[in-house]
N, C-alpha and C positions, 0 to 999 in steps of 0.2 A: 504491498500500499504504500502512495504517496508520501513525504509527510515535507513537503511542500508547504515552506508559510501558510497563514489561512488570517486575514485580516475581515472578523465577525464582528456588523453589529445587531444585539438584538432588543427588541421592542419589545417593552412593557408594563402596564398600567401601572403598577406596585410593588417596591420594592420588601413589602414592611411582609416582619414574622405572622402576622395577624392572618393575611391574606390566603396562608392557606399555602398550597401543595407548587407552582410555577417558580414562588421567591429559594423555596427552599430547594426545588431542581436545578435552581443554575448555580445558588451557594454551595451544591458538591459537584456539579457536573466541569464549573471551571477551569478550576483548579487542576483536572485533568487530561482536560480536551487544549490546557495549554503544555501543557506537557506529549501535546503529539503535532507542538508549530499553531497552534491555534490564537492569536492575541484576540479577544472580546473585549467589546466596548459594550456598556447598558443605557437605554432609552428608558426616562421615566419618567409622568407626570406627581412625581413626589415632589412635598416638599423641599425646598432645598434644605433651610432649617431646621429638619427631624430629617434627611436625606439616610439611607438603609443603603451599605455597602457589601459589596462582595467580592470574595476574596479573588485575586488577578484580573479583578478588574474594573476599568477605570467606570467608573457609574456621575452620571447627568443628569440631576435628578433637576428640572424643568419646569415646574407644577407648581404650586396646588392649583388645581381646574377648579373650575365654580359647576361645572355643568354635571351630568348622571355620565354624559358616554366620555366624558373628558380629556374634550375639548379644550385645546389650548392655545392659541398667536403663534405661539412662536418657536412649535412644533414645526410646522410644513416651512421657514426658511431655517431652521435647524436642521433639516435634514435635508433637503435641496444644497445646502456647504456643505456637506460634513459625507453624505453619504456615498460617494465617489472615493471616496479614500478608504473601502472595507470592498472587498471580494466575492459577500453574500451578507445576507439578515434573514434575521429571526424573528416572525409577528408572535406573541405571544397573548391567547385568546384573541375572542373575535366579540362581534361589538363594539366594541370602545373604535372613537374617534384614531390612536395612536396606529391601530393598520392598517389605517384606510389610507390613511395618508403616508407611512411607511409606501403600499404598494405602490400609490398616486406616483411617487418620487422617484421610486428604484426603475417600474419601468423606465420614466421617463429617461434615466440615464444606464437605463441595463442593468443593471445592477440585479443577478438571482435571493428571489425571498421565497420560504420557505414559512408555516402555518402552521402553531400548535395550535389544536382547538381546544385542547385542557377538560373536554367532556362539555363544548360551551356547549355539543352540536347532540344531545342528548334526548332523546326525541320525555322524559321525565318532567322539562323544563315544558315544555307546548301544552302537555295535558295538567299541568298544576297551577300552572298560570297563564292559560287563553286569550284578556285581554296584552300579554304581554307578547305575547304568540304569534298575536296579530302586527304589533308593531318592527318585530321582528322580523316575516315574513315581509314586510313592504321596504324593510330596510336590508332584507336579501335582495332583493329586485333590484334595490338602487345602486345599494355598495356591496353587500357583502360577497355574493354569487361571485364575481367581479375579482374581488379579491381574493380567494380561494382556487377560480376559474384559471389566471394568469402566475398564480404560486408553480413553483417549483420543484415542490411540493406539500401535502397538508400533510402532515406524522402524527400519526395515531401511535399514543402506547400500548399500545396491546392491540390483537384480533376481535373482539367484540367491542372497542368503541372504535374500529374500523364500521364494526359489521353496524350496529346502530344507529350510529354517526349519517350514515350516506341517507335514513331514513327520512332525517327529520327540515328537510326543506328542500324542494322544487323553486327549477330547476337545480339539476343538479349535475358538477361537471370540474372532475379537479384531478391533478395526479394524487393516488393515494397515496399514502405511505405508511406501513409498520416499521415503528424504532423501538428498541427496546429503552427504557427508562429504569427509575429506580436510584437509588439513593446511596453516599459512599459508607465505608464502616463502620460504624461505631466507634469512641475509643476504647480501649482497653474497660473491661469491668473494673472496680472501685467502689470498694464500702463508702470513698467516699461519694460518689456518683448515688447509692443509694439514703447517706445519712442525708445530701440534700433536697429528694425528694419527702424527706420524711419533714422536715424542717422545712418546709412548703406545707405540708399536713396533717400538723406537727395531733390531731384529734382522731387519726388511723391507729398510730399504735402502731406493734408489731402485730393486725393482725395482716392475713390474708383477705386480698381483692382480687377482683375481676378492673381492671380498665382501659374506658373512655377517651380516648384525649386526641382530638380533633378540633376545626374551629364545633361552635354550637349552633344549628346551622337548622332549621324544620325540617331539612331534605335527610340527614345526617341518620333521622330514627330513632332521637330520642326518649322519644315518648314513647314509644314502643320499646327500650328496650328498661324504660323503669315497670313498664308495665307486664317485661315478664320476669324480672329481674324478682317484683313484688311477690308472682305466682310460683316461683321455682322455687324463692328462699327466706319467705313472710312468714308461712305459718310455722315452719323451723325455728326462727328470729321471736316467733312469738311465746315460744315453748323457751327460751332459753335459752336453745340448741348453735352454738360456731359453727357459722355462716361467711362468708366471705362480703367483706367489702364490696362494697361500688364506686367509685373515684374516676369523678365529670369532669375531665379538665381537655381547660379548652379557650379561646376566647369567645365573648357573644358579643357581637356590634348591637347587639337590638336588649335593654334590658329591657323591657318589658317580654320577651322574653324567653327571656331565661328566669324570673322573676317565677312567669308559670309554670317552666319544667318546672321549676321549685319548688309551688305550690303545689302539683300532680304527685310531686314525689310525697309530700306528708299523708295525700288524700289517699292516693292506693298503700303503705305501707308505714304500720304503725311502726315509734320506732327511726324516721327516716333519717331525723336531724342525727341519726350515732351511726348509720347503715349507707346511708350516701354523701357522700362528701362533696365537694366546690369550691378546689380548689384556684382554679382557677386558669391559665396558662403557664405552661413549662416549659422552661427552655435549657443551655445546656443540660450541664452536670444531671440538677432538678432529672431533668428527659427522659434521660441515659439511666438514670436510679431507676421512675417508673414503669419502665416500660422493662426490667429486667429484674424488677421486684413482684411485677406481678402474678397473675396465675393467665392469665389472659389477657391475651387483647378482643374486645370487643367493637365490633363495626356495621350495624345493620339499618346502612343506606340504604335510601333511596335511588342514589341517582350518586355513580362513585365513578369517574374515570382511570383513575389509576388509584391513588391512596399514597401517598410516603409517608404516614406516618404506618403502614400494612407493613410497608417496606423496614418501616425501622424496626418496628418489631419483630420480625421474620427475621432479623439482622444479627439483633439479642436475643434470639433463640426460643425465643417469645411463641407460643401458638395461637394464629386468633381466627374470630368464632367472629363471621362476614354475613353476611345476604347476600345473594345475587344478582345484587344490582351494582358492586362492586365489581367492576370491568376485568379485573385478576382473577376471581372468584377460582377460575379454571386449572389458574397453573395452581396453586396455592390447594385446591382437590386436590388435583392431579400427584403433586408430591406429597401426600400427606401429609400438610405442614396446619391443616387447620381442620373448624367445622362451617359448613355451608348451611344455608335454608333457606329459603325467599323471602324480604321483610318487608312479610305482615306480619301481624300483634301474633297470630298463633305458629307461622314462621322462626317467630324472634323467639315463645318460650320455647317451640323446642329445641331450640339453637341451646338457650340456659340450660337446659336439664338433661342435654344431651352431654354438656360436659360435665353438670355436677355432679354424672351418673358414670362418668366413666376411671376405673379402675389406676392405680399411682403411677401404675409397669404405661399402659398409653398413654398420661399423660408428659410420661418421659418421650413414648418414643414421636412425641407431633416436639416436643420439645428437640431433640432432630432433627426430624425430617424436617422446623424455621428453617434452621442455622445453613440445612442442604439448600432449598430453594430460595432462601437471599441469596446464596452462591452463585447458582446456576440463573436465574431468572436474572436476579434487581441489582447483582454490584453492579458502582456506575461505571467502573472500566467497559462490563459493557455496552450501555449506554452511550458512553464520549465514541467507541470504535462506529457501533450503529450509526451515532448523528455526524462523525467524521469523515464515513464513507459516504456519506449523501453531498455532503458540502464538496468533497473529493471530486464528483464526478460534476456538479456541477460549475465546478472555478474551472478542471480542467476544462 
């Protein structure tokens, strides 16, 4: 494979860690691409006063924007002036002005560009938000369809994302490419990581626990998880038997929604204030400590194009309990690295009940399979090699 230097521009709405996977993916892959001779710069609509960095990349924050679509008047002039310096570009996400602006300027300057939809073509959004779907369909006809049609490749992170994504809007015409995706291996396990987690969640004590760690959002199925947890462990807890706690960790952009979930926990589960814990966003050592200390990681999402947190849990040898709407569920199930059920109330309850019934030796087998699954499918060097292959193709 060619190792010729490649200058790459990435355009993303925000690098804020609270925004979830795309920013985390960039921070993982950029240093690995640098070792392959790819020099990366990132343009975002973040506020320069609180801009977020990315190891190995020069970051340009030109925001903030006052509009929902991220429009900023300086973006097109910046791209017009700077884009000719680059051999290729990548757009992260859809429905935002940065994608349209980059596509327009890249075509004018004959710079090949790619688009990562990051799950934003999933039909779940159309079913759940029908009025927004009508607006998106109009924008698709006017702009987004052309952004994808002229891209050197629309990059899907697994076959399932590609399969469902191509059904969301019409017309559909683009070069579909499935590339590997993932995260860097975690730092070596230390007692300090577990201590950092317990410091951020002191009410847990030394109890075993199940871990939800992601953005707290309607699509994540936290309501299903609370009902399933109450159904699986509620009666035993009421009898005073030892049961694993449930740690629901992550940022939530909607305080009212978070308060509603916390009320729901108290309604469905006596003693919820002791059993269900809400430590907020966990980062760094505390995050890795949570993954390493958890019995299992739980994500009953209604829609998840990849799930960086799933890959991180697997990397720590933590079994994952997933809905079949997490698009990498097939790889997880085939590797025997976790359990999978539908994203319904019955499915999520069955998911936890199956885990509760597993004997210790089978849980140990799942932990070993989790580590192997990460190494085979989601370790960042595979993702870097996959993207580098596409960059070499268009630059050559």
